[in-house]
N, C-alpha and C positions, 0 to 999 in steps of 0.2 A: 637130613645131614647138608653142613655146610663145604664145600671144598676151598680148601685155598692153592689157587693156581699159580703156585710158584715156578721156580727151575726143577724141581725136585718132582714135585708132581706130572710137570709135562716131559720130561726127562723118561719118566716113567710110562707113559703112558704113549710115547711113541714106540721105547722098543718092546712093549708089549705087542703094540701093531705091526712091528715088523717079523714077530715071531708067529702070526693068524696069516694064513696064504690067504684069505678069503677077504681080508682089512687089507692087506697090501695090492691085492689085485682093486680094493674101491680105495684105495691113497692112490693109486697111479694114474685116475679119473678125473679129469678137471670138473669140478659144479658147472652143471649145464647152465647157471644162471651167468655163468660169465659169458659166454658166449653169447647169449640172448642179448645181456645190458652193454655189450662193448661192439658192439659190431657195426653199429654208426658212427662209433668214434676213430676217430684220426689217429693212427699211433704215433706214441709221443712216450712222456715217461710216467712212469708206472711206478705205485709202493705198494707190494702185498706185505700188510702187517697182520702177522701171524699166520707163516705161510706154511708152518708144517712140514709136511715132503715135499712139496714146490709143487705141486700138479699145476694150480692154477697161473703161477707165475712161470713156468715151463710153458703155457699153451700160450700165455699173452705175447711172450719171449718168440714163440713160434710166428706168431703174427704182425710182427714186426717192431713191437715196443719194446723201450729198454727197461729193465726191470729189477728195483730196487725191494730184495724180500728178505724179512727178518723175520726170526722168532727166537725165542728163549731157550729153545732144546738143542743142545748141540749134534745129538742122534739126528734129530729130523734133518738140518741144515747137511748134514754129512751124505745124508741120503737122498736127499733133496739135488745136492750138487752133481751125484752121481748119474740121476738121471736125468739133468742136463747135459751131459759130458756126452750119454748116450743118446742122445735128442737133438745133440749139434749147437745148442743153442749157446755155451758158453758167454759168449763174447757178449751176451745180449741180457746176462742177468748176473746179478751181485748179492751175494750171501753174507745176511748181519747178523750177528747170533746179537740180541739185544733184551732186555727187559722193556716190554712195550707201556708199561708203568710211569716209567723215568724217560728213556730214550724220546731222544729228539732229533729227526733227520736234521742234515743241514741246509735245505731246500723243501719247494713244494714243487709240487708234481699236478702232471694234469691227466692222473688218474690217482687215487687211492681206494684201495679195496681190502675187505676183510672179510674173511669168510669163518665163521665160527669160532672165532677166535677168544678166551678169556684172560685178560692178566690180574693184576694184583690190584683191582681197583673195580669200582660199581662198573655194572655194564653201560650202561647208558652215559656214564663220565668219560670211560672208556672210547666210544663213539663219538662225543665232543671233542675227548684229544686230536683223534685222527682229523676230524673234517678241519682241525685248523690245518693242515699237511696237505690240503688240495689249492693248489692254484687258482688263480683269477679265472673264471672260462674253464676250470675242469671239475672233473667226476668223483663224486662221491660213492662207491657201492659198499651196502649192508648188505651181509649175507648172515645170520643169524639164526638161534633155533626161538621156537614159537613154545613156549610151554602151558599145553592146554588138558584140559579135565581127559581127552583122548588121550595124551601121548603119557599119561601116568597110568601105574597098575602095572610095569613091565621093568625089565631092566637097564630096558634105554632110552628111559626119556632124560633129558637135558636136566642140573640142578635149578631150582628156582631162580637164583642171582645170576644164572647164565644166561638167562632168557631176555626176551623184548617184544615189543608187539611194535606193527609198522606206527599205531598211534603215537606211540609214545617216544620212537625216533623222530617222527617228524614233527613230534610239537620242540623239540629243543633245536629245529633248525630255524632260526631267523629267516620269515620269509622276505626280506628285504634284502637279506645276501644269498638263499638258497633256492632255487626254482625245482619242485619235485615230480620229476618225472615217472616214478616206479615206487608205488607202497602196498605189498598187498601180501598175502599171507598163505602160500601155496603150501600141498601137502604132496609128496612124492615119493613113490616106492625106488629102491634101490636094490638091484642085484646082491644074495647074500645076507639080506636082512629078512626078518621076519613080523618086522613092523614098520610101517610106514616113516617117514620124514617130515615133521610139522615146521616150515621154514618161518621166516621172516625176511624181504627182500626190500631193501631201499635202496633208491636211487637218484642223485640231485645231483645236479650243475650249481656251482657257484659262481656268481652273479659279478662277485666285485670281491 
């Protein structure tokens, strides 16, 4: 089964998430890779591409970053804005409703990150696209789904078209332009889930 990762798909996804208590709790917690991979960076400007309900963007703003957070789902952005207000970081986050397959920011950023975002274009093409939004000297952080034999056979595995590997992602990053800092495929458990998450994490610094 293939998925149309359009506005209707994501609006429905987030509306369902907001009716699930356990899912809501999970979505309020930032991805653990964000803190690990940005702790040595000087806060500056950041873009969260496909921010969902804003957990990562809000966490980043709370550590001093000025964040532009973009997503196609208006319901997710509304919830994200509520959470930002409750956390006291409203002035450091700008929420943008945008289709990441066509939208282009007006500037480059010190940090561009994405977490499990799947717009209407091939996954690796999406990563190529957001890599162009990193300023020279800046950081690209990709956290995605890893589709493995172990992740199949249950109702929680990601679709193949929404997955990538560390090798396929880093192969698209020209060594003359990018320094690879992290390229791994970790497995982690999440409270409320009966199966582990199989992730791919790539962090790279733009050299020029």
